[in-house]
C-alpha positions in Angstrom: 90.4 90.3 2.9 87.8 88.7 4.7 88.3 85.5 6.9 85.4 83.1 7.6 84.7 79.8 8.6 84.1 77.1 5.6 80.4 76.3 5.1 79.7 72.4 5.5 78.4 72.5 1.8 81.7 73.9 0.5 84.6 72.0 -1.1 87.4 71.9 1.0 90.5 74.0 -0.5 92.7 70.9 -0.8 95.3 72.6 -3.2 95.9 75.3 -0.6 96.0 72.8 2.2 98.6 70.6 0.4 100.9 73.7 0.5 101.4 73.2 4.4 100.9 69.4 4.5 101.9 67.0 2.0 99.6 64.2 3.0 96.1 64.4 1.5 95.0 61.6 4.0 96.0 63.4 7.0 94.3 66.5 5.9 91.1 64.9 5.0 91.1 63.3 8.7 91.8 66.6 10.5 89.6 68.8 8.3 86.5 66.4 9.3 87.4 66.7 13.0 88.1 70.4 13.1 87.3 73.6 11.9 88.4 75.0 8.6 88.6 78.8 7.9 89.3 80.6 4.6 90.6 83.9 3.7 88.9 85.5 0.8 90.0 88.5 -1.3 88.1 89.5 -4.5 86.1 86.3 -4.7 89.3 84.3 -4.5 90.6 81.7 -1.7 94.0 83.1 -0.7 94.4 81.5 2.6 93.3 78.8 4.9 93.6 77.4 8.4 92.3 74.6 10.5 91.8 74.3 14.3 91.5 70.9 15.7 90.6 70.2 19.5 93.1 67.9 20.9 92.6 68.1 24.6 90.0 69.6 27.2 90.3 73.4 26.7 93.2 73.0 24.3 93.1 73.2 20.5 95.9 73.0 17.7 96.3 75.1 14.6 97.3 72.0 12.2 97.3 73.8 8.9 97.9 77.1 7.7 98.7 78.1 4.5 98.6 81.1 1.8 98.8 80.9 -2.0 102.4 81.3 -3.0 102.4 84.3 -4.8 100.9 86.2 -2.0 103.7 85.1 0.8 105.3 87.9 2.8 102.3 90.2 2.7 101.2 89.7 6.1 98.3 87.4 5.5 99.9 84.4 7.3 100.2 86.7 10.3 96.5 87.6 9.9 95.4 84.1 9.9 97.4 83.2 13.0 96.0 86.0 14.8 92.5 85.2 13.7 93.1 81.6 14.8 94.1 82.7 18.1 91.0 85.1 18.6 88.6 82.0 17.2 90.2 79.7 19.7 89.5 82.4 22.5 85.9 83.1 21.5 85.3 79.2 21.7 86.5 79.0 25.2 89.9 77.3 24.6 92.5 78.1 27.2 95.6 77.0 25.1 96.4 77.0 21.5 99.3 75.0 20.0 101.0 74.6 16.8 103.6 72.4 15.3 106.1 73.0 12.5 108.9 71.5 10.9 112.6 72.2 12.0 113.3 73.5 8.6 110.3 75.9 8.5 112.4 79.0 9.4 109.8 81.5 8.5 107.0 79.9 10.1 109.0 79.6 13.4 109.7 83.1 13.4 105.9 84.2 12.6 104.6 81.8 15.4 106.8 83.4 17.8 106.0 87.0 16.7 102.6 86.1 17.3 103.1 85.2 21.0 103.7 81.3 20.8 106.5 79.8 22.7 108.6 76.9 22.0 107.4 73.9 24.5 109.3 70.9 22.8 110.5 68.9 19.9 109.1 65.7 18.6 112.1 64.1 17.2 111.8 62.3 13.8 108.1 63.3 13.6 108.3 63.7 9.8 110.3 60.6 9.2 107.6 58.4 11.0 104.6 60.1 9.5 105.5 60.7 5.9 106.8 58.3 3.3 108.7 60.7 1.3 111.6 63.0 2.4 110.6 66.7 2.9 113.2 69.5 2.1 112.6 73.2 2.8 115.1 75.9 2.9 118.0 73.3 2.0 117.1 71.6 5.1 115.5 68.1 5.6 112.5 68.4 7.7 112.6 65.9 10.2 111.5 67.0 13.7 108.5 68.8 14.7 108.9 72.1 16.7 106.0 72.3 19.1 104.7 75.9 20.2 102.2 76.9 22.6 100.3 80.0 23.7 98.0 80.5 26.7 94.7 82.3 25.8 
C-alpha cells in the first residue's frame, strides 16, 4: 500500500469520502481548504483522509475512510498514523479529530493511535445534517472531540 497526497489535477475520491461523511457539500468545502491523501493498492484507491488547518499550529483530521470490503485489515490505522506524521512534518503542534458518539470502532482506533478525548459537541450531527444518522444501532447525535500533541 502506498499513501500519497492527491494531485491538484486528480478527481477527488468522493464516493470514498462519503463513507465517512454523508454531506457532499461539506466534503467539497473542506477538501478545497485542506490536503487530501489517498491510499492505493494495485492501482486502486482503497483509502482516503483529509487534513484541514483549523487554528495556528493545529490541524484536524476531518475525514478518513477505507473501502468497505477492506475494513478490519489495519488500513485505517495506517492512514491515521500517516496523518499524524504528515501533520508533524508540516510543523503542526496539535492534531485533532472528531467522530460520532455511535462510531465505536473509530473511537477505539483513535485512542489506540494516541488521541485523547477532550470534549463533546452536543447535538453536532442534529445541527449539521438534515437526515438522521444511525451506526451500530445508535443514533449519531454528538461529536466526540479528540486531540493529540505532536
